[in-house]
C-alpha positions in Angstrom: 0.0 0.0 0.0 2.9 2.3 0.8 4.4 1.9 -2.7 1.0 2.7 -4.3 0.8 5.9 -2.2 4.3 6.9 -3.5 3.3 6.3 -7.1 0.0 8.2 -6.7 1.8 11.1 -4.9 4.1 11.5 -7.9 7.3 10.7 -5.9 8.4 8.3 -8.7 8.2 11.0 -11.3 9.5 13.9 -9.2 13.2 14.3 -10.2 13.9 16.0 -6.9 13.5 12.7 -5.0 15.8 9.7 -5.0 13.1 7.5 -6.5 12.6 10.1 -9.3 16.3 10.2 -10.0 16.5 6.4 -10.3 13.3 6.3 -12.4 14.6 8.9 -14.9 18.0 7.3 -15.0 16.5 4.0 -15.9 14.2 5.7 -18.4 17.0 7.6 -20.1 19.2 4.4 -20.2 16.3 2.5 -21.8 15.6 5.3 -24.3 19.3 5.6 -25.2 19.5 1.8 -25.7 16.4 1.7 -27.9 17.7 4.7 -29.9 21.1 3.0 -30.4 19.4 -0.3 -31.5 17.2 1.6 -33.9 20.1 3.5 -35.4 22.1 0.3 -35.9 19.2 -1.6 -37.5 18.6 1.4 -39.8 22.2 1.6 -40.8 22.5 -2.1 -41.5 19.5 -1.9 -43.8 21.0 1.1 -45.7 24.4 -0.6 -46.0 25.0 -1.8 -49.6 22.2 0.4 -51.0 22.4 4.0 -50.1 25.5 3.8 -47.9 28.8 2.0 -48.2 30.4 0.2 -45.3 32.8 3.0 -44.4 30.0 5.5 -44.1 27.9 3.1 -42.0 30.8 2.6 -39.6 31.4 6.3 -39.3 27.7 7.1 -38.8 27.3 4.4 -36.2 30.2 5.7 -34.2 29.0 9.3 -34.4 25.4 8.3 -33.7 26.5 6.3 -30.6 28.4 9.3 -29.2 25.6 11.7 -30.0 22.9 9.6 -28.5 24.8 9.0 -25.2 25.8 12.6 -25.0 22.2 13.7 -25.6 20.9 11.3 -23.0 23.4 12.5 -20.3 22.7 16.2 -21.1 18.9 15.8 -21.0 19.1 13.7 -17.8 21.4 16.3 -16.1 19.1 19.1 -17.1 16.1 17.3 -15.7 17.6 16.8 -12.2 17.5 20.1 -10.3 20.7 19.4 -8.3 22.6 18.7 -11.5 21.2 21.7 -13.4 23.0 24.2 -11.2 26.2 22.1 -11.3 26.0 22.2 -15.1 26.4 25.9 -15.2 29.6 25.8 -13.2 30.9 22.9 -15.2 30.2 24.7 -18.5 32.5 27.5 -17.5 35.3 25.1 -16.6 34.8 23.0 -19.7 35.0 26.1 -21.9 38.4 27.1 -20.6 39.6 23.4 -20.7 38.4 23.0 -24.3 40.4 25.9 -25.4 43.5 24.5 -23.8 42.9 21.0 -25.1 42.2 22.4 -28.6 45.6 24.1 -28.6 47.4 21.0 -27.3 45.6 18.6 -29.6 46.0 20.4 -32.9 47.4 17.4 -34.8 44.7 15.1 -33.4 42.0 17.5 -34.4 43.6 17.8 -37.8 43.3 14.0 -38.1 39.6 14.3 -37.2 38.9 16.9 -39.8 40.9 14.9 -42.4 38.8 11.9 -41.4 35.6 13.8 -42.1 37.0 15.0 -45.4 37.9 11.4 -46.4 34.5 10.2 -45.5 32.8 13.1 -47.4 34.9 13.0 -50.6 35.5 9.2 -50.5 38.8 9.0 -52.4 38.9 5.4 -51.3 36.7 2.9 -49.4 37.2 -0.1 -47.1 38.4 -3.0 -49.3 40.2 -0.8 -51.9 43.8 -1.6 -52.9 46.0 1.4 -52.5 49.7 2.3 -52.8 51.2 5.0 -50.6 54.6 6.2 -49.3 55.3 5.5 -45.6 58.5 5.9 -43.7 59.6 2.4 -44.6 59.1 3.1 -48.4 56.3 2.6 -50.8 53.7 0.1 -49.5 50.7 -1.5 -51.2 47.8 -2.8 -49.1 44.1 -3.1 -48.7 42.1 -0.5 -46.7 40.9 -2.4 -43.7 39.4 0.3 -41.6 38.8 4.0 -41.8 38.1 5.9 -38.5 38.0 9.5 -37.7 41.6 9.6 -36.6 43.4 7.0 -38.7 43.2 4.6 -41.6 44.4 0.9 -41.3 46.0 -0.7 -44.3 46.8 -4.4 -44.4 49.7 -5.4 -46.6 49.9 -8.6 -48.6 52.4 -9.9 -46.0 49.8 -9.4 -43.3 51.3 -6.3 -41.7 48.9 -3.6 -40.6 49.9 0.0 -41.3 48.1 2.6 -39.2 48.3 6.0 -41.1 47.0 9.2 -39.6 44.1 10.7 -41.7 46.0 14.0 -42.1 48.7 12.0 -44.0 46.1 10.1 -46.0 44.3 13.4 -47.0 47.5 15.3 -47.9 49.6 12.8 -49.9 49.1 11.3 -53.4 47.7 7.7 -53.1 47.5 5.3 -56.0 44.3 3.4 -56.0 44.6 0.1 -57.9 41.8 -1.4 -59.8 43.0 -5.0 -59.3 
């Protein structure tokens, strides 16, 4: 009877109470999980038709990050105690992001180059390419393309991890065979 009184009094849906916090946390986790599942199923259906495998992998990674970030932000905004903390954190994060941005210029350059490679598609996963690396000219198949780097597998079985800024800035021979 006491549980029924709590439900009827709105304690479960009041984000200022412990039960409300738990209720909304579970609700946001469930919604995020359903959104992730829907995104993955949609992308799997689009693969091969409208989208290639490289684009699907990229969209899945970006979608995952976006959905989780959105769930955390909305949850934090809903809980009154976290809302006031968010304002103070926003100020600190702003200063930290400037410092991190300056310190991580090469990493951010790789991310921008990764977006460029995904947008312009000079090559895709599975393509045979030839490029110059510190060890000399190498030929291999594109195994993976992430935001930060491209993985190329040589015929000998070696994996070459090349930053996307290098992939975007150098001439690469794309073989048809």
